[in-house]
N, C-alpha and C positions, 0 to 999 in steps of 0.2 A: 279437333274439328277443323275442317278447311274453311277458308273464307268464301262467302258467296259473292264472288267477283269473276270477271272474265280472266282468261289465261294471262300469265305474266308477259307473254309475248305481245299482247295487245297494247297499243299505245295508250298512255294515261288519258282518261277523258273520252276515249273513243266510244262510239255507240255500236253495240253488237248488231250484226246483220241477222235478222230473224231466220234467214235461210241457212245460216252457218251454225254448225254444232259448236257450242261453247264448252271448252275444256276448263274445269275448275282449276284455279290457281293452286299449284302444289307449293304451298308456302314453305320457305326455308326458315327454320328456327334454330336457336342456339341453346336450347334447354339443357343439353348435355355438354355444353361448352365447346361445341364444334358445330359447323353448319350441317344440318340434316333436313330432309323433307319431313314435314310434320307426321306423315303417315308411317315413317320409318322409326319414329322414336318410341321405345317400349315403355311409355309412361302415359297415364291418363292426362292428356294435355289438350287444352283449347287455345287456339291461336287465332287472333283476329288482326287483320291489317288496319292501318289507319284509315284507308279508304272505306272499309266496311263500317267502322265505327262512325265515320262521318256520314255515311249514307243513312244510318239509323238514328243519328243525332245523339250518339253516346259521347258525353263529355265529362262525366263524373264516374267514380267507382260505383256509386249506387245505380247509375244507368247500366253499367257493364254487367252487374250481377244478374240482371234479368235474363241474360243470354248465355250464361255459363252453367252447365249442370253441376250441381254440388256446391255452388258458391252463393252465399247470401251476404249482402252488405247493408248494414243498418246505419244511416246517417242522421243522427239527431242534429248535428251541426258539423261544419268542417273540423271543429275541434274535438268532436266526440263520435268518431265512426266505430262501428263494430264489424269485424271481418269474420265470416264463418265459412269454413271449408269442411265438407263432409261431417257437419255436426259440431265441429270444434270452434268455439268462439274466442276471439282475441279482441278485447275492447277495454281493458283496464287502463285508466289514466294515471294510476299511481306510478311514481318514478322508480319504485323498487320492485315492480312486478314485471317479469319478462313476458314477451309476446309468444303466441303459438303459431301465428301465420306471418310469413315473411312478405313484406312489400318491398320490392327492389326497383330502383330507377337506374337503368344502365349499370347494373351490378352493385349499386350502393344501397345499403339497407335504409328503409324509411319506416321500420317496423314500430317505433315508438308511436302510439296511437295519436297523440296530440299533433304530430307532424306528418302523419301518414296519408292524409286525404289531400291529394293534389289534383289539379285540373288536367284532364286528358286532352291536350290540344297539340297540334302539329306532331302527331305520333307516327312512328314507323309501323309498330305493331305492339300487341300485348300478348304475353304468354301466361297462361294460368295452369300451373302444375298441381295436380291433386295427389295426395299421399305424401308420406314423409320424404322430405327433400334435404335432409341434413348434409348428405355427402356433397350435393351440388351447390347448396345455398347457405349451409352453415346454421348458426344459432337462430332460433325463433322460427325455423321451418319445420316444426314438429309434424304438421299435418298438411302442409302445402305451401306454395309460393306464388305470388303474383309478380311478374316481371314486366315493367313498363320500359319499352325501348323507344326513345325519342328520335325524331329525324335529326340527322347530322348534316353539317355543312357539306356541300358537294360542288363540283366544278361547273354546274349549269347556272346561268342567270335566269331568275324567274321568281314567282311568288304568287300570292293570292290575297284578296281582301274579302271579308264577309261581314255583312250588316244584318241585324235582325231586330224585329219589334214583336211584342206579344202582349197578352193580357197581364193584369197586375202590374202594368207600367214596365214591362220587361224591355230592356235594351241590351243588345249584345254586339260585340265587335271582336273580330280576330283578324290577324294579318301575319303574313310571312314574306320575308325577302331573303333570297339566297343569291350570292354572287361570288365568283372567283376574284382573287385579289392579285396573285402574283404567279404568272406563267403556269397556270393549272396545278400549282403545288400548294397554294394556300387559299382556303375558302372561308367564307363567313356566312352566318345565318342568324337572322333575328326573327323571333316569333313573339307576338303579343296576344293577349286575351283579356276580355273584360265582359262581365255579365252582371246585371243588376235587375232585381225586380222587388216590388213591394211585398210585404208579408201577406201570405194567403189567409191569415186569421186576424180579424179585428180584435183589438184589446180595449175593453171598456175603460181601463185605467190610463189609456193613452198609447198612441203608436200602434204598431202591428207586429205580428210574430210570424216565424217560419218563412222568412224571405231569403234573399241572396244578394251579396255585394262582393264580388271577387274580381281582382285584377292580378294578372300574372305576366311576366316577361321572361324570355329565355334568349340568351345570346351564346353562340357557339363558334369556335374556330376549328377548322380541320387542316392538318398539314401533312403532306406526303413526305416521306423520307426514303429516297430512292424509289424503286419500283414496287417494293413489297411491304413497306412499313408505314405506319401512320400514327399520329397523335391527335386526339380530340380533346378540346378544353370546353366545358359546358358550364354556364352560370344560370342558375334558376332563382327566381324571386316570386313569391305569391303573398298577397295580403287579402285577408277576408274580414269584412266588417258588416256582417248581416245583422238584422234585428234579432231579438231574443227568440229562444226556443219555447214553444207552447207546451210547457209541463202543466197539464190540465187536471185539476182535482175532480174526481168522480163523486165526492161526498159533500163538498162545500159548494153551494150554489153561488152563481155570480150575483151581481146587484139586481139583476132582473128575476132572480129566484130560479134560474135554470142550471141544471147539471148536464146539459147536452154537450157531449164531448166534441161535437162538430159545429157548435154554434159559436157566438162571440166568447172570447176569453175575458178574464178579469184579473190580471196579474199585476201585482204591485210594481211600482217604479217605472211603469210605462216605457218611454223611450230610453231610459237608462239601461234596460235589459239588452243583452246582445253580446257580441264577440268582437274582439280586435286581435287578430292573429297574424303573425308574420312567419313565413317559412322561407329560408334562403340557404344556398349552398353552392359549392363548386365541385366539379368532377373532372378528373383528368384520366383519359383512357389511352393506353398505349398498346399497339399491336405491332410487334417487331419480328421480322423473319430472321431467324438465326441460321437456317439452312433450308434446303429443299423440304426437309421433313419436320423440322422443329420450329416452333414459334414461342415467343414470350408475350403473354398478356399481362398488363399491369392496370390496376384500378385504384385510384386514389380518390377518396371522398371526404368532404367536409360539409357538415350541415349544422344548422342552428334553427331553433324555433322558439318563439315566445308568444304567449297568448294570455288574455284576460277575458273571462266570460262571466257575465252576471246572469243569474237565473233565480227564479222564484220556485223554491222546492215544494211549497205547499199548494201551488197551482191555483191560488185564490187571491182576493184582495185583502185578506187579513195579513198583518205584518208579523207572521209567526216564524217562517223559515226562509229568511232572506240570505242566499248564499252567493258566493263568487268562487271562481277557481283561477288561480294565477299559476301557469305552468311555464317551465323553461327547460330547454335541453340543448346540449351541444354534443357533437360526436365527430370522431375522425376514424377512418378506416383505410387500410392499405392491403392490397392483395397482389401476390406474384404467382402466376400460373404458367407452367411450361407444358406445351401441348405437342404431342407426337402423332403424326399421321403420314405414313409413307404410301398409303393406298393399298397396303397389303392386309395381312391377317389381323393386325393389332393396331388399335388407335386408343389414345387415352391422354391423361394429364396428371400432373402432380404439382403441389404448390404449398404456400403458406400464407397466412393472413393475420392481421392484427386489427382489433376493434376496441375503441375507447368510447365510453358514453358517460355523461354526467348530467343529472337532471334533478328537478325539484317540482313539487306540486304543493301550493299553499291554498288553503280553503278558509277564507274569512266567513264569519257567521254573524248576522245581526238579527235581533228580534225585539218585538214589543212583548215583554213578559206576560202582559195581561192576555194578549191573543194566544201566546204559546201555551199558557196554562189552560185556557179554554179548549185548545186543541187537544192537549195531553190528558185532560180530565176524562176523556173517553177511553183511555188506555188503562186496562186493569193493573198493569205493572206499575204505572205511575201512581195510580190511586193507592196501591199497596205501599209504595215508598213514602207517600205523603202521610199515610196512616202511621208509619213508624215515628213520625214526629208528634203523634198525638192529635193530629188534625183530621177532621172529617171532610173530605173533598167531594162535593156533589158533582154530578155531570153538568158542566156549564154549557149552555147553548153557544155554539160558535158564532151564530149570527142572531141579531135581533129579529123579531117577526117581520119588520119591514125590509129585511135583507141587508141592512147596513152592518159594517164590521162591529163585532162585539168587543170594543176596547174600553167601554165604561161600565160593563156589567158588574153589579155589586158582588163582592166576595166576602160576606160577613165572617165565614169561618177562618179567614186568613188575616191575622192582625198586622203583618208586616207589609211594607209598600212593595209594589211591583214596578220595575224599571221599564219605561217605554222605549228605551234606546240602548239595550245591552249589546255588546259586541265582544267577540273573541275569535281566535283562529288557531289552526293547527297545520302542520306541514309534514310531508314525507320527502325523503331524499334517496337517490340511488346512484351509485357509481359502479361501472363494470369495466374491467379490462379482460380481454379474451385473446388468446393465442391459439391458432388452429394450424394443423398440418393435415393435408388431405391428398388422396390419390383415387383415381377412377379410370378404369380401362375396359375396353370391349375387345374380345377375341372372337374373330370370325372363324368358327370351327370348320365350316364348309360354305358352299354357296347359299345354303338355306338357314343354317343354324348359327347363332352367336350367343355368347355369354358376356354379361357385364357385371363387374363387381366394383364396389367402392367403399372406402373407409374414411372417416374424419375423426381425428383426435383433438380434443379441446381442453384447454386449461383456462379456468375463469376465476378471477379475483373479484368478489362482489362485496360491496359495502352498502348497507341500508341504514337509513336514519329516520328519526321521528322527533318532532318537537311540538309542544303545545304551550302557547304563551298565556300568561294570566289575562283574564277578561278585563273589561273596562271598569267594572265596579262590583262590589259585593252584591250577591244575588240571593234572594229567598229560594230560588230554584237550583242553587249550586249543587253540583254532583248528581243531579237527576239523570242526566244522559249516561253517566258512567255507572249507574246503578248503586251509587254510594251517596245518599242524600247528605249534604253538608250545608245547611242554610248559612248564608253569610260568606261562603267561599266565592271566588270571582269567576268560576267557570261552570257553565251548565252542561255542555256536551262532553267535556273532557276534564281530566285532571291535569293541571299544569305540570310541566316537567321542569326540572332544574337544568335548563340548557337542552342540548340535543342528545337523544339516546341513539346509540349506534351499535351495530353488530356486523361483523364481517366474517368471511370464510373463503377458502380456496377449494375448487372442485375440479376433478378430472373426469372426463367422459369420452365415450366413443359411440358413434353411430355408423351404420353402414347399410348397404343394399346388395342383393344378388338377383340378377334378372336374366332370364332366358328368353330369346326371341326366335321364332321359327317362321320362315316365309313359305307358306304353302304354295304360292304362285306369285307372279309379278304383281297381282292385285289383291292378295289376301295374306295377312300375317297375324300371328298370335304371340302373346307374351305371358309370362308368369313371373311374379316378383315376390321376394321377401325382404322387408326392410324394417328398420327401427327408427323411430323419431323420439325426440327428447325435448322437454321444456325444462330449463335449468332450475336449480333450487331457488327458493325465495325465503325471505324472513318476514315474520309478523312481529311488528313492534308497536307497543302502546305503553302508557304508564303502568299497566298491570301485566303485560304479556311480552315475552321475548322468546320466540321459538323459531326453529328452522322448519320450513315446509319442504319435504324431500322432492327430488326431481320427479317430474311426471314423465313416464315413458309409454310409448305405444308400439306394439308389434303389429305390422301390417302384412296381410296376405292378399295378393291381387292377381287376377287373370284378366286378359283383354283380347279383343279381336279388332283389327282394323282392315278395311277393304274399300275397294272402289269398283264401280260397274259402268257399263256403257261407254267404254273408251275413256275412262276417267271423267265422265260427266256427272257421276253420282258418287259421293263418298260417305262412309259411315264408320262408326266405331262404337264398341260396347265394352264396358269395364264392370267387373264384379269384385267386391272387396269385403274383407272382414278385418276389423281393428279390435285389439285387446289392450285396454289401458290399465296401468298400475299407478297408484298414487294420483288419481285424477284430481286436479286442482280446480276448485270453483270459488267464486267470490260469493260470500254470504253476508247478511247483516251481522254486524258485530254483536255477539251474544250478550255482551255487557251493556249494550245500548249506547256506549260511548263512541269515542273516536279512536282510530279511523272508523268511518261509518260502515265501510265494508272491509272484510278481511279475507285473505286467501286461506282456504282450508283444504285439507286432504280428504276428499269425499270417497276415497276407496277405489274400487274396481268398476270398470264400465266396458261395454261392448258395443260396437257399431257394425252393421252389415248393410250393404247397399249395392245398387246397380245403377249405372249411368249409360245413357244412350244418346248419341248425336248423329244426325243425318243431314246432309244438304246436297243439292244437285239441281240440274236443269230439268224442270218438269215439262217444259215445252219451249219452242224457240222464243227467246226474249223473256222467259219466265223462269226464275230460279227461286228456290225456297230452302228453308232450314227448319229442323225440329230438334229440340233438346228435351230430355226427360231424365229425372233422377228420383230414385226411391231410396230412402235411408231409414233404417231402424236403429236409432242410437239411444240407448238406455243405460241406466245404472244397474249393475248387477245386484242380485238379492243379498249376497254375502261377500265379505272381504276374504283375504287369504287365510285368515284364522277361523273362518266359519261364522263370524259375527254378523248379525243383520246390519244392513247399511241404511243410513237415514233416508236416502233418496231412492231406495230400492224400487226398480220398475219405472222410475220417472224418465221422461224423454229429456234429451238435452235442450237447453233453452235456444230460441231462435232457429230451430231446426224443423222445417216441415217434413212430414213423412214423404210427401209427393210434391214435386215441382216440375214445371214444364214451360217451354216457350216455343213459339213457332212464328214464322214470318215469310213474306214474299217480297221479291223485287221484280216488278213487271215493267218492262220497257217497251214503248210503242214508237218506233221511228217514224218520222215524217220529214220529208225533204232530205237534203244532203247534210249529214252531221247533226241533225236535230232529233229529239225524242221527248215524249212524255214519259213520266215514271210514276209508279204507284207502289208504295212500300208499307203495307199494313203489318203489324206485329202484335202478338198477344203473349203476356206472361201470366202464369198462374201458380199459386202455391196452396197447399192444404194448411190446416190449422197449425199455429205455433204457440208455444208457451214462452213467456218473457222471463221466467225465472226457473232455475233448476228444480225448485220444490214444487213446480207445476200448480201454483196457487190458482184456485178457481177464480175467474174474473180477470186475471192478469194474462190474457191470451187473445189471439186474433183468429177468428174462424177463416175458413178457406175463402180466397178471393182472387179475381183476375183483373188485369189492366189491359185495355186496348189502346194501342198507339197507332198513329198514321202519319206518313209523310208523302206528299205528292207535289209534282211540279214539272218543270220543263227544263231541259238542257239544250243549249244552243251552241252552234259553232264548235262542234266536236267537244263539248263539255267546257268550253271556255267560260260560258255564262251558265249559271244555275239559279233559277228563281223558283222557290217552293214555299209551301205551307206545311205546318206540322201541328200535331196535337198529341198530348199525352194524357192518359186516363180520360179518354173521350167520353166514357159513360159516367164520369164524375162519381166513381165508386168511393164510398167512405170506408176507410180502413185505418188501423193503428200501426205504427212502426215500433212502439215500445209502451211498456206499462210497468208500474211498480216504482222504480227509481228511488231517490232519496226520501220522498214523501212517505213511502211505504213504511219506513222505520218509525214514523210518528203517527201511524194510524190513518194516513190519508194518501193512498197510492195515487200517483199521477200518470196521465196518459198523454201520448204524443200522436196527434193525427197525421196521416200521410198527406201527400200533396193532392189537391183537388184537380179538376180539369184545367189544363193549361194549353194554350195554342198561340200560334204566331206565324210570321212570314219572314223568310230570309232571302238574301240575294248575295251571290258569290261571283267574283270575277277572278279568273286565273290568267296570269300573264307570264 
């Protein structure tokens, strides 16, 4: 999709003359590792400029997803995002589970979920590629890639400052300063961002929930080498310290006796809940001209993240399921790519890359065993396990009649004491080394027809680990979570391991694509592609299980049309696709009931079919608009390759609406010389989604839409911008997730979406 902006020839910040035809900006993208106009790329791609995102107030991945057909982003917190492209979800936080959707920042992978959510400030553009992109982007791009391209230092002196205030005590600041340093050959750029607002949900146990506190800084240097070569060095740092996430129980009332999912919460530990996450790294980009036809591109990346998140998994004031997550990861990557383009019949590239990643996820668990037993007493499996001990466990009310926590409820059938402060923990580990060689080229058969083919071969050495430490004290409930009651043992959720369990393996693979593109005219082209995507093998490890989960593969068949009308004042594209999955991997609750709480399993075969439409253009002088729509039918097949019925037969993929759409306008009304009023309404809508692959009734969100608006005035050719904004102006109540860890213990939890938010901003460019 083209950005809804004026032509690239128009000066930045200039106000369009309503009597002059506006030509849409034919954005240049690098999706195929060379500069091309977006309408010429034979891929389903949405590309937005930084100016477009700024105009709509897009600063997070969640904001962006509302304007990209086929993309959904679920943000429980910056530490726990879920990315969905065409029905495939990538959201596991386990260190030994590979991603399906690649998030790249200037060519460096951010795909490990705990470090993937970054603030979108001072951006050049964003490219979202849908469909398998293994040839172009490598591992983890099974079903698509999101490429974030940041602004680089340049030879002009200038910058901007923006301040904002809003409801929920929102404060926002961003700033950019760019300057040449030495004889137009060395440049520097500094960009900063900060946003904070109080939680949108009151917590009766203290503090608030679902807020934001993010600070980020980026420094970059650009150096020209001769006339045709350049090196960029970029440093990024972001820290997030928001309050806790509102995991809300739908079965346990708060102290006021209410189970309203959109009223006050009542989560234990109050202000102790929340996240402390740091993400930082360095990137070195090299672009070297070897000759008139050959260039060498190098990408060196180093990243590190560390996070600690405290959350209340039972979503109530009872001290039954108190969890934390401590995650850490480091990675290094290096890519060398040789590009050839002589302006003739052939253009392409070949190269090699190396990727190293090492990470861990530790989950501490604390509980008041009296509250936990009261909660579990409603689970028939737990009641059966207790019966094996010769004890008759009644269903114990979780709360007393006055709504206070049931920590002193008498338990006459149980003669042994219950510990009010039990604790234990488990950890998973993952290390990956991957070597890739790749090649991709386009042969222009004639002026209208071209063929593109690409291959990538990978060798991956993977090691997975799991460890469960002994709990704090012997427990009457020992072994219950693992389905092996052992009263007096020290662990409830898991069986302790004798040190770290490990399993490793080496795997070879190949993915590729074949694309044909035909230009029917200068303003209309079509393409057809066949490609394969792959999610690498994974290991399931626990005290009782050690197994290899085979690689997940997807075969993709896609056709598309791209065109423009009215002298390039209106652009559109349509894509239709079909995916066939083998060894589809999904996370399910651990059948043993123990830890890890969720395991990756081979759910068999699945199929997805869909259509995506994107349109934008000038509707009238000074008025441009856009419309996106996606339909996707993504379901598990009835039977596997051997003809056996599948457990999830006919179920829809989680987090995947069948229909989704967005539309918006940018209306500018000039007054005086270089001044204009602007009005930018937008609306995003999606149909019902299930939050689990088993499509459990009640763990779903019905169709809903959100109305957003930005309005203001631009003065002095855009040098000043003063505006007001509002998101979810109708104050629609909706859920972004349901089920979660609490589901394993008979009390699913729900996370409400953001309510109405609004504010004012002022920006100065210099």
